[in-house]
C-alpha positions as CSV (number, residue, x, y, z in Angstrom):
1,M,115.4,90.9,100.4
2,Y,115.6,94.5,98.9
3,N,116.9,97.4,101.3
4,I,113.9,99.4,102.8
5,G,115.1,103.2,103.2
6,K,113.5,106.6,103.6
7,K,111.1,107.2,100.4
8,V,112.1,109.8,97.7
9,R,111.0,113.5,98.9
10,K,107.6,114.1,96.8
11,G,107.5,117.8,97.0
12,G,107.6,120.2,94.3
13,I,106.8,118.2,90.9
14,F,106.6,121.0,88.5
15,T,108.7,123.6,89.9
16,D,111.6,121.7,89.9
17,S,113.3,121.2,86.3
18,D,115.3,118.0,87.1
19,E,111.5,116.4,87.7
20,L,109.3,114.6,85.4
21,I,105.4,113.9,85.8
22,S,105.0,110.9,87.9
23,P,104.3,107.8,86.2
24,K,102.0,106.7,89.4
25,L,99.8,109.7,89.1
26,D,96.4,107.8,87.6
27,I,96.1,110.3,84.7
28,V,99.8,109.9,83.6
29,F,99.4,106.2,84.3
30,K,96.4,105.9,81.8
31,K,97.5,108.1,79.4
32,M,101.0,105.8,79.1
33,F,99.6,102.6,79.3
34,G,96.1,103.0,77.8
35,D,97.6,104.1,74.9
36,I,97.6,101.4,72.2
37,N,101.1,101.9,70.9
38,N,102.4,101.0,74.4
39,S,100.4,97.6,74.6
40,D,104.0,96.2,74.7
41,M,104.5,97.7,77.8
42,L,101.0,97.3,80.0
43,K,101.6,93.2,78.8
44,N,105.3,93.2,80.5
45,L,103.7,95.1,83.7
46,V,101.1,92.6,84.1
47,S,103.2,89.5,83.2
48,A,106.1,90.6,85.5
49,Y,103.5,90.9,88.6
50,L,100.9,88.3,87.8
51,G,103.1,85.9,86.3
52,I,100.6,85.0,83.2
53,D,102.1,85.0,79.6
54,T,100.5,87.9,78.1
55,E,101.4,86.7,74.8
56,G,100.1,83.0,75.2
57,E,96.8,84.7,76.2
58,G,95.4,85.4,72.2
59,K,93.8,88.4,72.1
60,F,94.4,91.7,74.5
61,E,91.9,94.2,74.3
62,L,91.6,97.3,76.5
63,S,88.5,98.9,77.6
64,N,87.9,102.0,79.5
65,T,91.1,104.1,77.8
66,E,89.6,107.4,77.9
67,I,90.0,110.2,80.3
68,T,86.7,112.4,80.6
69,P,86.7,115.5,82.0
70,E,83.4,114.1,84.0
71,E,85.9,111.5,85.7
72,L,88.7,114.0,86.4
73,R,85.6,116.1,88.2
74,R,84.2,113.7,90.5
75,K,85.3,112.9,93.5
76,F,87.4,110.2,94.3
77,A,87.5,109.4,90.9
78,R,88.8,105.9,89.5
79,L,90.9,105.9,86.6
80,D,92.0,102.2,86.1
81,L,92.6,100.0,82.9
82,R,90.6,96.8,82.1
83,I,91.9,94.0,79.9
84,S,90.4,91.0,78.5
85,T,92.3,88.1,77.0
86,E,91.1,84.7,75.8
87,K,90.9,83.3,79.4
88,S,91.0,86.5,82.0
89,E,89.8,89.5,82.6
90,I,92.4,91.7,84.7
91,D,92.3,95.1,86.4
92,V,94.8,97.6,86.8
93,E,94.9,100.5,89.0
94,V,97.4,102.9,90.3
95,Q,95.9,104.6,93.5
96,V,98.3,107.4,95.5
97,L,95.4,108.2,98.0
98,N,94.8,105.8,101.4
99,T,91.4,105.8,101.8
100,L,91.3,103.3,104.7
101,D,88.7,101.1,103.0
102,Y,90.6,100.2,99.9
103,N,90.8,96.4,100.5
104,D,87.2,96.3,100.5
105,R,87.0,98.8,97.6
106,C,89.2,96.6,95.7
107,L,87.4,93.1,96.6
108,Y,84.1,95.1,95.3
109,Y,85.5,95.8,92.0
110,W,87.1,92.3,91.6
111,A,83.8,90.7,92.4
112,S,82.0,93.3,89.7
113,L,84.4,92.0,86.9
114,Y,84.2,88.5,87.8
115,T,80.5,88.9,87.5
116,S,80.6,90.5,84.3
117,S,82.9,87.9,82.9
118,V,80.0,85.5,82.9
119,P,77.7,86.3,79.7
120,R,74.2,86.3,80.7
121,G,72.7,82.8,80.0
122,E,75.9,81.1,80.4
123,E,77.3,78.6,83.1
124,Y,78.8,79.9,86.1
125,R,81.8,77.2,85.0
126,E,82.2,79.8,82.0
127,A,83.4,82.6,84.3
128,K,87.0,83.6,83.2
129,Q,90.1,83.8,85.8
130,T,89.6,87.4,87.2
131,M,92.6,89.2,88.6
132,S,93.6,92.7,89.8
133,L,96.7,94.3,90.0
134,N,96.9,97.4,92.4
135,I,99.7,99.5,92.4
136,L,99.5,101.6,95.6
137,D,101.5,104.4,97.0
138,F,101.0,103.6,100.5
139,K,101.7,101.0,103.0
140,M,98.9,98.7,103.3
141,F,100.2,95.4,105.0
142,D,102.1,95.0,108.2
143,C,104.7,93.0,106.0
144,E,108.3,93.9,104.4
145,S,107.6,92.2,100.9
146,F,106.1,95.2,98.4
147,N,104.5,92.6,96.7
148,T,101.3,90.6,97.9
149,N,99.0,88.1,96.5
150,F,95.5,86.6,97.5
151,V,94.1,83.8,96.2
152,F,91.5,81.8,97.7
153,F,92.9,79.2,99.4
154,D,92.6,77.1,102.6
155,P,96.2,77.0,104.1
156,Q,95.0,74.8,107.3
157,N,93.9,71.9,104.5
158,N,96.3,73.0,101.6
159,I,92.9,73.2,99.5
160,T,92.3,75.8,97.0
161,L,88.9,76.9,96.5
162,S,89.2,77.9,92.9
163,D,92.2,79.7,90.6
164,K,90.0,82.2,89.0
165,A,90.5,84.8,91.8
166,R,93.7,86.5,92.3
167,I,94.3,90.1,93.8
168,M,97.7,91.6,94.2
169,F,99.2,94.7,95.6
170,V,102.5,96.5,94.9
171,E,103.0,98.6,97.9
172,L,105.5,101.3,96.4
173,P,106.8,103.0,99.5
174,K,107.9,99.6,100.6
175,I,110.9,99.6,97.7
176,P,112.1,103.5,97.3
177,I,114.3,104.0,94.4
178,R,117.5,104.9,96.5
179,G,117.5,101.3,97.8
180,I,117.6,99.4,94.6
181,T,120.9,98.4,93.1
182,P,121.3,98.0,89.5
183,E,121.5,94.3,90.1
184,Q,118.0,94.2,91.2
185,I,116.5,96.3,88.5
186,R,118.3,93.4,86.2
187,S,117.4,90.6,88.1
188,D,113.9,91.2,88.5
189,D,111.0,93.0,86.2
190,R,109.1,93.5,89.4
191,V,111.9,95.7,90.9
192,A,112.5,97.5,87.8
193,W,108.7,98.7,87.3
194,A,108.6,99.8,91.0
195,A,111.7,101.6,90.4
196,F,109.9,102.9,87.2
197,F,107.2,104.2,89.5
198,N,108.8,105.7,92.3
199,A,111.2,107.6,90.4
200,R,110.7,111.5,90.0
201,R,114.0,112.8,89.3
202,K,115.9,112.5,85.7
203,E,118.9,111.0,87.1
204,E,116.6,108.5,88.4
205,F,115.0,107.8,85.2
206,D,118.4,107.5,83.3
207,M,120.0,105.2,86.3
208,L,116.6,103.1,85.5
209,K,116.8,102.9,81.6
210,E,120.9,102.0,81.7
211,S,120.5,99.6,84.4
212,S,117.7,97.5,82.8
213,N,117.8,94.9,80.6
214,N,113.8,95.1,79.9
215,P,113.3,96.9,76.6
216,N,109.7,97.6,77.5
217,V,111.0,99.4,81.0
218,Q,113.3,101.3,78.9
219,K,110.6,102.2,76.3
220,A,108.5,103.3,79.4
221,V,111.2,105.9,80.5
222,T,111.2,107.3,76.9
223,V,107.6,107.9,77.0
224,I,107.7,109.6,80.8
225,R,110.2,112.0,79.1
226,E,107.8,112.8,76.1
227,L,104.9,113.3,78.2
228,S,106.9,115.5,80.6
229,A,107.9,117.6,77.3
230,D,104.2,118.3,76.8
231,D,103.0,121.5,78.6
232,R,99.5,120.6,78.2
233,I,99.6,117.3,80.0
234,R,101.9,118.8,82.5
235,E,99.1,121.1,83.3
236,E,96.5,118.4,83.3
237,A,98.5,116.3,85.3
238,R,99.1,119.4,87.9
239,K,95.6,120.0,87.9
240,R,94.9,116.3,89.3
241,E,97.8,116.3,91.7
242,N,96.1,119.7,93.2
243,A,92.4,117.4,93.1
244,L,94.3,114.3,94.9
245,R,95.3,116.6,97.5
246,D,92.4,118.3,98.0
247,E,90.7,114.8,98.6
248,Q,93.2,113.8,100.8
249,S,92.9,116.8,102.9
250,A,89.2,115.9,102.9
251,L,89.6,112.4,104.2
252,Y,92.0,113.6,106.7
253,A,89.7,115.9,108.0
254,H,86.5,113.5,108.2
255,Y,89.1,111.1,110.0
256,K,90.1,113.8,112.6
257,K,86.1,114.7,113.0
258,G,85.7,111.2,113.5
259,V,88.3,110.4,116.2
260,A,87.0,113.7,118.0
261,E,83.3,112.1,117.6
262,G,84.7,109.2,118.7
263,I,86.3,110.6,121.7
264,D,83.4,112.3,122.6
265,E,81.1,109.3,122.3
266,G,83.3,107.4,124.4
267,I,83.1,110.0,127.5
268,L,79.8,109.9,127.4
269,I,79.2,106.0,127.2
270,G,82.0,106.0,130.0
271,I,79.5,108.8,132.3
272,D,76.5,106.4,131.7
273,R,78.5,103.5,132.8
274,G,79.9,105.2,135.9
275,I,76.4,106.2,136.6
276,N,74.8,102.5,136.4
277,I,77.9,101.0,138.2
278,G,77.2,103.7,141.0
279,M,73.5,102.7,141.2
280,D,74.3,99.0,141.2
281,K,76.7,99.6,143.8
282,G,74.3,101.8,145.7
283,I,71.4,99.1,145.6
284,T,73.5,96.6,146.6
285,I,75.0,98.7,149.5
286,G,71.1,99.4,150.3
287,M,70.1,95.7,150.1
288,D,72.9,95.1,152.6
289,K,71.9,97.7,155.0
290,G,68.4,96.8,154.8
291,R,68.8,93.2,155.7
292,A,71.6,94.3,158.3
293,E,68.7,96.9,159.8
294,G,66.0,94.0,159.4
295,R,68.1,91.5,161.7
296,A,68.7,94.1,164.3
297,E,64.9,95.2,164.7
298,R,63.9,91.2,164.7
299,D,66.7,90.5,167.3
300,E,65.4,93.3,169.5
301,E,61.8,92.1,169.3
302,I,63.3,88.6,170.2
303,I,65.1,90.1,173.2
304,A,61.8,92.0,174.4
305,N,60.3,88.8,174.6
306,L,62.6,86.5,176.1
307,R,62.8,89.1,178.8
308,K,59.2,89.1,179.2
309,M,59.0,85.2,179.7
310,G,62.0,85.5,182.5
311,F,65.6,84.7,180.7
312,S,68.6,85.6,181.8
313,Q,70.7,88.5,179.8
314,D,73.4,85.0,179.1
315,Q,70.1,82.8,178.2
316,I,68.9,85.2,175.8
317,E,72.6,85.8,174.3
318,Q,72.9,82.0,174.0
319,A,69.2,81.9,172.2
320,L,70.3,84.8,169.4
321,N,73.5,82.5,169.0
322,G,71.5,79.3,168.2
323,Q,72.2,77.8,171.4
324,K,69.9,76.4,173.6
325,P,69.9,78.1,176.9
326,T,71.0,76.6,179.9
327,P,69.1,76.9,183.1
């Protein structure tokens, strides 16, 4: 069990000289892990979370490593890394925005990757194991664990449909760096990498480098320092962060608008329902009243006829009550 505490302050990435650029900013992540010179870091990251032997997989080829200006201008751009090995197709993405539909989104991209793993004309059984690693800067599931793994499995009957599907989530807010001990960093590479992505200040990166016995995590600290010292990269990161803030604001505005429209629609539905209920109740009351008035008119007619026939009041009442009139 890891210590779960308050999240490290985010503000002012580029105004505090003690803060480095954030490795969980997608453009920074892709610059770091998409560099062929840092493939050892990416292999270790994937191995730590997906539990696969990346060295034993043979080839380890990266695609879509370039960051184009068009990608950065596009709203809600997705800056992921795709990896092909002899046995697997792997997609790795860092996401800081909670788009509320992220679970459906990652399923869509996983399915696209799985489909593309079958060459045209080949049989379905030739499909590779397809895995998705999603490193998130928001909480997605209502559980304490920061690391969740989804497969095609029937728990009721203990049956696995296929071992070719895996979707992994790492929820960074659940394991803030201030709640992590050096012992946890040394004993679990998943914790070490989570600490790396959550680190912001120089002393946090220093603590991580000193505490970790993983050379790839130590190298990652060196790389993020070098990137942070590059004014051009810092400016790119600043622009990207501002764009993500704008997208977050747009998402929140749409959310508030949707809530407001939902409330208005709910009120109208409530009014319509109230009218319908009132009409139904009015019809029922009217029918009951009509039947009562009908019975009264019928009784008056019966009473008039019985009186013409010479029946007394007592005999009339007996007849109305369904009794045989006594002489």
